[in-house]
N, C-alpha and C positions, 0 to 999 in steps of 0.2 A: 473753898468753893470755886474760886476763880480758876484754880488749876484743874479742877474736875471739868468745868465747862470748856476749858481750852482743849483738854484731851478729847472730850466728846465732839467738839467742833472739828478738830483735826481728823478724827475717825470718820466723821460725816463727810468731810471733803474727800478723804481717801476712798470711801465707799462710793461716793458720787462719781469720782473719776473712773474707778473700776467698773461701775455699772455702765458708764458711758462707753468704756473700752470694750466691754464684753456684752454689749447689747445685742438685739436680735438682728440688726442689719449692718452691712459693711459696704464700703465702696472701694473698688480696685480698677486699675487701668493696666492691661497687659498688651504689649506689642511685640510679637515675634520672639517670645521667650519660651524656653523649654519648661517642662512640668517641674523639674527640680528647682529651677529658679523661681517659679510661681509659688512652690511650697515654701521656700525660704522667705519670700516676700510676705506670705500669709503669717508665718511664724513670727516675723519681725514686727508686725503691726496688730496682731491679735494675741490673746492669751493661750492660743491653741498650739500644741506641739504634735508633730507627726511621727508615727512609728511605721517603718517599712524597710524593705531590702533595697539597698542602693542600686543593685544590678537591674532592678525593674525599671529604673529610670534611665540607666545607661543604654538599654536596648531600644528605648523609645526616642527616635530622632525628630518627631513631629513638634511643631511650634504652636504656641497659643497666642491668639490675638483677640481682644474683646474689651468692652467697657461694661463694668458691673456697678450699678448705682443702687445703693440701699438694698442689698440682697442678703438673705440669710446665709449662714455658713453652709447649710445643706444645699441650697440652690447653687451657690458658688461651686461647691465640690462636684455636684452632678454635671455641671457644664464643663469643668476642667477635665474630668475623667470620662466624659462621653467618648464613645468610639475607642475605648481602651478596654483591656481585660481587668482593670482595677476597680474594686469596690471599696467603700469606706464605712467605718463605724465610728460615731461620735459619742464619747462618754466624758462628761465634765469638760475638762480642757485638753482632752486627748483625742487625737484622730488616728485610728488604726486602719492602715491600708491592707487589703487582701487581694490576691489574684484570683479572679473568676468567681469565687464563692462569696456568700453573704454570711456575716455574723448575725445570728438570730438572737433576740433578747429572750424569747421563750419558744418552746416547742409548739409546733402546729397542732391544732385540734385533731384528735384521733391519730397522732403520730405513732403511738404504740398500739393503736386499736382500742376498742371499747373494753376496758378492764374494770372489774368490779372489786371493791374492797370487801374485806371480811365482815365489816360492820355496817355495810350499806348496800342497798340494791341499786343505787344510782351509779351512773358512769362517772368515773373520776379521771381527770387529767392533771391533777395536782400531784405530779410524780417527780421524784428526784433520782438521780443516778449518775453514772459516769458519762462523760462526753462521748458522743458517737463519732468515730472516725471512719473514713473510707477503708474498706478491707477488700482485698482481692481473693476470690475463691479459686483455690487450687483444685482443678478437676481430677488431677492424678492422685493427690493425697487425700482428696475428699475433705478439705478443711480450708479455713480462711487463713491467709498469710498476713503478717504484720508489715511486710515490706511493700511500700507504696511506690517504689521506683518504677519508672516506665509509664506511670499514669499520666494521661494527657487530658487536660480540661478544655472543652470546646465551648466557646461562647462565654457569656457573662451571666452569672446567676442573678436573678431578680427575686425580690421578696415574694412576689406573687406571679404566677404564670399559668395560663390555660393551655399552653402548647403541649400536645402529646407527642408530636414528632418534630424533629428539626432536620435541616438539610446541611450535610457536610460536603464541602467541595475541596478540591486540591489537585495536585499534580504528582504523578509517580515519577521519580527521578532515579536514574541509574547513577549509583555512587561512583562508578569507575569513569564514566564518560561525562557525567553532568547533564546528559540529555534526557528528555522525557521518554518514558517507556509506554508503548501501547499494548493493548490486549493483556493487561494484567488483571486477574480476577481479584476483587476485594469482597470478602465474605464475612458476615457476622456469625460468630459462633452461637450455636444452639437456637438460631433464628433463621427463618427462610428469607433472608435479605442478602442480596449480592448485587454487584455491578461490575463493569469492565471499563478500564481506561481507554479513551479514544486514541486516534492517531497522533494527537498532540500530548498524550499522557494525562489528559484531564479526566477526572471522575466526579460523580455526584452520587451521594448516598443518603437516603432518607432513613434516619434512625430514631427510635423512641428516646425520649428524654431519660436521663439516668445513665446507668453503667452499661457499656457495650464493649465486648471484646471482638476486635476485627483482626483478620489475617489476610495476607496476600498469598495468591497461589499462581505459580508459574513453573513450568518444567525446566526453564532455563535460568531461573533466579531463585535465590534463597528466600525462604519464607520469612515474613516480617509479621510479628504479633504485637498489637498495641491495645491497651485498655483505655477506653475513652469514657470520661464523665461528661455527658452532653447536657448543657444548660440551654443553649440557644443555637441558632444557625452560626456556622463558623467555618474556618479553613484548616486543613491539615495536609501538608505535603509529606509524602512518604518516600524515603530513600531505600532503594533495594540494591542488593549486590548480586552479581552474576555467579552462577555455579561454575567456577573455573577450575576446580580441583579434580574433576573427573569427567570422563566422556559419557555423559548421560545418554540414555536411550530416549530419543525424541522422535516424533513422527508427525506427519500432517495431522492437525487436530482441529477441533471445533472450539478450542479455548473454553472448555467447560460448557457452560450453558450459553455461550455467545451465540451459537447458531439459532437458539430459540429466542433469546432476548434482543438481539440486534434487530434494527428496523429494516435494513436493506436485505434483499435476497440476491442470489446469483453472485455471491462473493466467495472466492477461494483464498484462504490464507495458508501460505507454505512456510513452515519453519525449516530453515536450511539444514539444520542438524538431522532432519528426517532422512535425508538421502543416504546416510551411511548404512542404513538397513535395507536399502533397495538394490536388487541385482540388476544394475543398468549396464548398458553396452560397454564392454571392455573395461569395466570397473570404474568408469568416470562418473563422478557425481554431476548431475545435470538438473538444474532447477526447472527448465522448461519441459524436459521429458517427464518429470514428476507430474507436472500440470496436466499432461495428456492422459494420465491414468485416472483422472477425475472427470465426472460427467460434464458434457458441454464443450470440451476442448479436444480437437482432433487434428490430425495431419492427413495429407493425402496418401501417405505411404511411408514405408520404412526408409530412413535416411533422407527424407525430404525436408526441405526448408519451408518455413511458413506454417501458420496455424490457422485453423478454421474454428471460430468460436460462435456457437449457436447460429450456424448457417451463414456466417460471414466469410468474405474472401480473405485471403491472407494479407492483403494490404489494408484491411480495415481494423487492424490491431495497433494500438499505440503502446510502444515499449519505452518506459521511462527508467533511467538509471540516475538516481539522485536528482530527479526533476528534469534531466536533460534527455532529449529524444535519442534513442538508439535505433537506427534505421535497418540494420541487418544484424539481428541477434544470434546469428548462426556461424559456426565454424565447420570446416571440413565438409562442405556440401550439404550441411544440415544434420550431420551425425551428432554434433555437439553444440551446445549453446555457447555464446561468447561471454556469458556471465560467469565470472570466477566464483565458485561456490564457497571458497575460503575467505573471501572478503565481503560477500553478501550477507546481510543480516536477515532480511525477510522479503517476501514477495507477496503482494496482494493483487489478485486478478479479479477485475470487475466484469462479469459476463452480462450483467444487467444492473439497473439502478446506479448508473455511473454518477459519481458526485458532480455537482454543478461546476466545481472549479477545474474539472478535467473535460477535455473535448478535442475535437479534431479528427476523430475516427468514429466509424459507425458501430463496430461490434464490441470491442473490449478495450480495457486498459490493463497492461501489465506494469504495475507500479513496484519497482524494485529499489530497495534502499541498501546501502552498504554500511558496514560496521564503522563505528567510531573507534579510533585508537585508544589504547589504555594509557591514561596520563600518569599512572602510578609506577608501572614497571614494564620491562621489555617482555613481550609475549609473542607467540607465533604458532603457526600450524602449517601443515603441508602434506603432500602425498607424492609417492613415486609409483607409477603404474606402467603398463605396457605401451600406452599411447602418449601420455603426458607426464610431466613433473610439475608440481605446483608448490608455491611457497608464499606465505603471507607473514609479515612481521610488523609489530606495532612498537613504536618507540616514543616514550614520553619526552616532550620538549621542555615544558615547565610543569613541575610536579603538581598533580591534582588540578591542572588547568588546561594544558594543551598537549596535543600528541600528533604523531604522524603514522599513517598506516600505508604500507606498501604491499602490493600483491602482484605476482608474476606467474605466468604459465607458458610453457612451450611444449611442442610436440616433436616426436620422432616417428611419424606415422606411415612412412612410405611402405613399410613392410606389410601393412594391412592391405593396401591396394594390390600389391604383388601376390598376395595369397588368395585373392578372389578369383573365381572361375570365369574370368572374362579376359580375353587376350588384350583388348584395348586398355582395360584398367590395369592389367598386370604390368604394362609398360608405362604407367602413369606415375606421377609424383604429387605429393600434397604436404603442406606444412602450415602451421599457424602459430601465433603467439599473441598474448595480450598482457597488458600491464595497467595497474590502477594505483593512484596515489591520492590519499585523502588526508586533509588537515582539518583539525577541529580545535576550537579554543573557547573555553568558557570565560568570556571577558569579565563578566560579573554576574550577579544573580539575575539580572534582567536582560542580558545580552549574550548571545551565543553565535559564533561564527564557524562555518564549515565550508570547505571547498573540495571539489573532486576533479581529478584529471584522469582520463581513460583513453587508451589507444589499443586497437586490435588490428591484426594484419593476417591475411590469408594469401597463400600463393599455391597454385595448383596447375597441373598440366595433364589433361585427360587424353591427349594425343601428342605425337612427337613434334607437331608443327606449331603449337600454340601454347603460350604461357599466360595464365590469367592471375590477376591479383586484385584484391579488394580490401578496403580498410574502413574502420570506424574511428572517429575521434570525437571526443566530447569534453566539455569543461563546464562546471557549474560552481557558483558561489552563492551561499545562502546566509542571510543575517536574520536571526530570530530576535525579536524584541518584545519584552513584556512591559506594557505601560502600567498595569496593575493586575490584580487577581482576576479581573473580568475582561480586560482588553489586551490582546496580543496581536502581533503583526509579523510578517515575514516578507523580505525583499529578496527575490531570486533572479539571478542573471545566468543564462545558459547559452552555450554555443555547441552545435553539432555539425559534423561533416561526414558524409559518406561518399566514397568514390571507388571506381574500379578502372583497371587498365588491361588491355589485351595487346600482347606482343606476338604478332603472327609471323612465323617462319622467317627469321632474319636472313636466311640464305636464298629464299625464293625470289623470283622476279617481282611478284606482287606482294612482297613483304610490307607490312604496315604496323603502326601502333595506333591504338584507338583507346578512347577513354570517356569517362563521364564523372561529374561531380555535383553534389548537392550540399548546400550550406544553409543553415538556419540559425538565427540569433533571436533569443526570446527574453522578455522581461515580464516578471510576474510580481504583482502586489497582492498579498493575501492578508486578510484581517479576520480575527475571531473575537466574538463578543458574547460573553456569558451573561445574558440579560437576567436570567433567573434559572432555577432548577427545572423550569418547564421549557424555556426557550434558549437555544444556543444558535447564534447567528454566525454565518460565515459569508464574507463578501469580498469582492476584489475585482481586479481586472488583469488582463494578460494581453500581450501583443508579441507577435513573432514575424520576422522578416525572412522570406525565402529567397535564396539566390540559387537558381538551377542552371547548370551548364549542360544542356541536353546531349552533348557528345561531339567528338571530333574523330577524324581519321586522317592520318598523315602517312603517306608512303615513305618507306625508308630506302628503297632501291631507286637510284636515279633513272634506271631503264624501265621503270614500271609503267603500266598502262592505266594505273589507278589515278584518280584525281583527288586532291585534298578536299575534305568535307569538314565544315564546322557549322553546327546549328546554333542559331542566335540564342543568347541568354534569356531565361525567363525570370521574372521577379514578381513576388506577391507579398501582400501584407495581410495577415490574419489577426484579428483582435476580437476580444470577448469581454463582456461585463457580466458578472454573476452575483447572485445573492441566494442564500439557502437558510432554512430554519429547521432545526431539529426540535420539534414541538412534542412535548410529553403531555398529552391531554389528561391522562390519569395513569394509575399504576398499570393498567392493562393495555391502553391504546396509545400508540405513539406514531407520529408522522414525520417524515423528512420531505420538505418541499423545497425544490430548487428551481430557480429561474435563471436562464442563461440566454444571452443574445450574442451571436457571433456575426462579424462583419468581415468580408473578404474583398480585397481590391487587387485586381490584376494591374501591374505597373509596367511602365515602359522603362527603357527604350525597347520598342517592339513594333513589328509589322504584323498585323492580323488581317486575315482575309474576311470578307463579308460575302456570304453565299446567298443566292436567290432563295426567298422564302418558299416553303412547301416543295422543295426539290432536294434530291440527295446531295450530300457534300462530296463534290469531286471537282476536278480542274475545269470542267465544262460549265459549272454553275456559279463560278466566281463572278461577282459583279463589281467589286472594288477591293483594294487593299488599303487599310488605314494605317497610318504611321503615328506612333505615340512617342513623345520625347522622354528623356530620362525622368523617371519617377512620376510621369504623367499617368493618371488613372485611365485605364482602357475600359474596364467594366467593373461593376461591384455586385456582390451577392450578400444578402443578409438572411439569417435564419434564427427564428425564435425556438429555443430548445428547452422546453419545460421538463423537469424531472420530479417524479413523485414516488415515494415509497411509504408503505403503511404496514404496521404490525399490530396484531391483537393477540394478547395472551389469553388463551382459553383456560389454561391452568398454568401453574408455575413452570411446568416442563413441557408445555404444548402451546404452539403458536401458529397462527396463519398469517401469511404475508402476501402483499400484492404490490406491484410496481409498474410504472409507466415511464418511458423516457424517449425523447426525440433527440437525434444526433445528426450532425452534418460533417461532411468531409470535403475539403477543397484541394487535396493533393491525391494523385492516383498513380498506381503502379502499372506499368505496361509490361505484360508478360504473355508470351504466346505458348508458354509451357504449361503443363498440368500443375506443376508445383513451382514455387518461387525460386528464381535463379539469382546468383550473385550478380549476373550481368543484366538483370532487369533494370529498367529506368523509371524514375518518378517524373511526372509532369504535373503542372499546375492547372487549375481551372482558368479558363479565359473566355474570350468572346464566343467560342464555339464548343467548349467543353464545360458542361454544367457541373456544379457540385453534387455529390451524392448525398441523399438524406435517407433516414430510416426511422421507423417508429416501432418500439417493442413494448408489449404488455406481458406481464408474467404474474403467476400466482403460485404459492407453495405452502406446504404444511411441514412443520418441523417439530420433532418430538425427541426428548431425552428419556432414557430408561435407567433404572438402577443407579440413582445418584450420579447421573451424567456418565456412567460407564459406557453406555451405548447411545449413539446419535443416529437418528433416522430422518431423512428428508425426502420429499417428493415435490418437484417443481415442474411447471409447464410454462411454455412461452409461445408467443406468436409474433412474428416480425414481418413488416412490409418495408420494402426499399424502393427507391426511385433513382433513376439515372445511373444504374449500375453499369460499369464499363465492361464491354466485351469487344470482340473484333470480327471483322469480315474474314471469310475463308481466304487463306493465303496472305494475310495482312503483313506488310512490311513495317515493323514498329521501330526498329533502331535506325538512327541517322536519317530520319524522315522529317524533312522541314515542314511538311504539312500533314502531320500524323493524324489530325482530326478526320481526314478522308478515309482512314482505315478503321475508325472506331465506330462502335455502336453503343448506344446507351438505352437500357431497358429497365424493366421492373423485376423485382425479386420478392419472393416470399419464403418464409421458413417457419417451421413449428416443431415442437418436440416435447418430450417428457424425460426428466432426469431423476433417477432414483439413486440414493446413496445411503449405505448403512456402515457405520464405523464402530469399532470397539476401541475406546480411547486409550486404555492402558491395561496392564496385566501381563501375565506370562505370554498369553496369546493375544495379539492385537493386529489391527489392520483395517481394511475397508473393502467393500464391494460396491462397484458403481455400474449402473446400466443406463444407457441413453437410447431412446428411440427418437429419431429426428429425420426430417425431410427438408430439402432445400431445392427450390426451383427458380429458374430464370425465364423471363419472357422478352423476346426481341421481336417486336412487331413494327411494321411500317407499311405504308401504301406502296413502297417501292421494293421489288423483289430482292435487290442487292443488299437491302438493309433488314431483310426478314430472315429469321432462322426457324426451322421446323414449322413453317406455315404460320408463324406468329403465335404459336401455342407455348404454354409453359413446358419446359423440359428440365430434367435433373441437372444440377450443377456438377462440375467436375469432382467436387468434394462431397457430394451427397452420399452418405454411408448410413443407411437407416439404423442398423443395430451396432451397438458398441458396448462391449463388456470388459471391465477391468477388475481384477481381484489381486489385492496386495495383502499378504499374510506374513507376520513375523512371529516366531516362537522363540522364547528365551529359555534355554535349558538352565543356565546359571547366570550370574551377573557378568560373566566374561564370554559365554558362548551362546550364539543365537543363530537361527536358521531363518531365511527369508525366501519368499517366492513371489513371482509376478506372472499372472496369466492375462493375455489380451486376446480378444476376438472382435473382428470388425467385418462388416459387409464389404465386399469388393466395390471399388469406386466405379463410376460410369465410364464408358468408353464408346467410341464410334467405330464400328466394324465395317469392312468392305463386304457387301452382300451379293455382288455380281459384277459382270463386265458388260460393256457395250461397245459397238463400233460406230465411230463418227468420222466421216471423211477418210475412210480407209485406215483409221487409227484406232487402236484398242484403248479403252478408258475403263477405270475402275469405278463402280457404282457403290457409294457409301450409304449406310443407313442414316436415319435421322440422327441428329447430334445426340450423343450419350444415350443411345437406345439399348446398349448392352452393358454388362459389367464384367470386370476381371474376377477371378476366383476370390473367395473369401480369405481373410487373413486371420491366422491365429499363431500364438507364440507362447512358450513357457520358459521362464528364466528361474534359476535358483541361485542362492548365495549363502555363504557362511561368514559370519563375523566372529573374529577371535580378538578379544581385548586383552591388553596387558593388565598387570595387577593395578589395583586402585589405591596404592599408597599415595598419600597426599604429598609427602616430601620426596620427590624424585625429579630427575632432570627433565624428563618428558613423558607424557602419557601417549600410548600408541594403540593401534589395533590393525589387524589384517582383514582384508576383504577378499574372499575367494568366490568367484562367481562364474556361472556358465550361462551365456546368452544363447537363446534358441536351443534348449536342451533336446527338443524333439527333432531337430535338424530339418524343419519344414522349409521347403523352397518357396517361400511366399513371393508371389509375383510383384515386382515393382512396376513393370510396364509390359504391355503387349505390343509387338511390332509385326509388320507383315512384309513378306518378301515374295516376289513373283519369280517362280523358277523357270527353267528353260522351256518347259511345256506350256507356259502361260498360266499355270495354276498359282493361286495366291495361298501362301502358307503362313500360319501364325506362329510366332515364337514369343516366349516370355523371358523377361530378365529378372533375376533375383539378386538381392544384395548379399545377405548372409544366408546361405542355404545349408550350412553345417553348424553344429554347436561351436560356439566361440568362447573358450575359457579365458580367464584373466585373474591376475592376483595383484592387489594394490596394498601398499604399506602406507598407513596414515599416522601422523604424529602431531602432538600438540604440546607446547611448552609455555 
């Protein structure tokens, strides 16, 4: 009996200890331990044992800290595994961990629907059967597959949820470069749900809970298909690879439904590969010439430098190459752009709704980015043509991490000038070259570094006595940093320089050298904050320092009668602070709101005149000259520049958009020519030259047809400008120490309608664009010397009401295609002599009101044939030939009209044409 009691007592003690150990509550103290260590601690002090895959813990580097007093094992585990993808299931003394999904003890009510048994009329849920696993439906074989590879679980399943939709966010990343990819379409199969990655590669997609199959779409990247099981909101970064094994046919496109879905209007996106199918001048690919075939972007004439966007002057466009300013984007007197098409990745042109982080010009922004090098293998491409040879090579420095891209281009173009029907040009010479070097390094998953160096140089002589040369140089370095999935930042430092030199007849008595230089340094801080799927904030600040050397003239002959001239340096500081919010009000209505404030300071050392108020600016009205020391502020200007864009989806493929933006410009181009010249000079706003400002409002309707095969848009705009720069008759602009006395500042207005229809793909593709636009300037004053056309509005030099462009490509086979380009434009305004008069016994010519007449209309037809090599994947290089004829009709389109008085005193008009005959060319392109 005593032994029995002893056994019972021992068992009672053991049961009591076990009950104490496995009771309802526990106490733990964790301080900066990982989850694996926490699990080991729980196993050591409780009867529970965990079952899981160790790699789940290896991938989680976060630490746990916390004090837990008398908590249940369930409460403890909920806290430990919060903000992770892990769920848990407790059964007896076992704890089973799962990723994402929940282990259910019983099936939910009506999981199989209402099923009646044979012996009962009541619904029965007391069912048994095999476990249900996720199965993927194969749409090709019309069956379910057992292979669950590639399934991605988003979010963390909970036992109960009322959510019908969840938001998936992430970044589209290029597997070759490690950089984010913009304008990638992400579409859900069998559902009318899609989105597009933004400029930083970010995307946001609202999906129904459950199984979804998504795929990426891009003409320049391979398709990626993923099956998602969506439980809750979550993140998914998608890696995509470039289509590098063949020369795909690519053209300017609307990125699927982007034109309809994007919030901003007045934006052109150019895919650089588009240009291989366009018959451009002398077979040379040209990004900027492609832009002029689309509505809203014009030039004053054939072979002219400068661009006029929605009624803006050619100095009102901001050209950015990897965030650095490119002041003269033209080669060869405007025939070619100075952007190497083989190193450029994309070009985005903002005609309206300019983002808040961009500013400094009134009319547009040409935002051009270069390619990143390939960090995996050596690649390259190039071309050999009648005018230039071009080569770009990418070399990996550290595999899958860093690379170097080099691009170079040179010309042998003198023969073109000699072939023109102009004696002066036939004795001329011209050459140019440019080079670019880009380095990129994926330091780690949160930091990316890239830098760009660019230089271009032109040298030409249009007469036997002068040699002109001009150059662009720029450098930029950008550091991208990701704080987390919601917060990102970029620090950008750039420097740009533009200069020209004139060497006038070194053998003449009055031989001289003259020159000009502009240098700017800019620092930008940009931040992106993804607050939610409804709000995406961008904010930051930028500041740039201008140093302008307005010009010098130094005689080179000691016997000259010329005197040396050197205009004092100008300096200015332009800064801006901005914030913007992309606000998705609902699935149909979205708004982009941007607020920007710019501040400009004119800095010394400088001497600036003060003129008498309410009197014209001339030497006689000067009342004093103020001196400002080095970096002393002479005057300041500030401008509030709001930006607003809104889009409303009437249907999934039909939207209406509206926009408003105000812009300011503190730097001005002095040019007495009709078109921009390489020897034009830039000056800064100061005490006597006010900054230009403009306001533009626009509205448009966008429609896609036949599953995005056709894209149609109709946009209209109205723009008002102030302090637009113009000049007095006979103004002396170069090497003028007091150039403000030659300037006029007035008002401008422009309005227009832009129509575009595109066929996105197929055997026959292309687009038709039409623009009706008017641009007027008003120069009014109480003083006759500052008044033009009696102070009334008159057409600007670049006012060309009708503009039609048609680009058509037809693909006979995968290797052979035919392309054509037709352009029609109204002739630009011109001032004609309308009579003569005698004054003080001298004959004078009487001219009409400024720009009262027009030169003849312009039209041109080009054709081209593309012949591609075979598309074998394994070959040394892929290639294609481009054979084109520029100006097939041989029309002598007038570039300018000039007047000559003959011996009888009669005034005769003559016209100058650039290419008055068909110009054939053949170019060999290759890629490896």
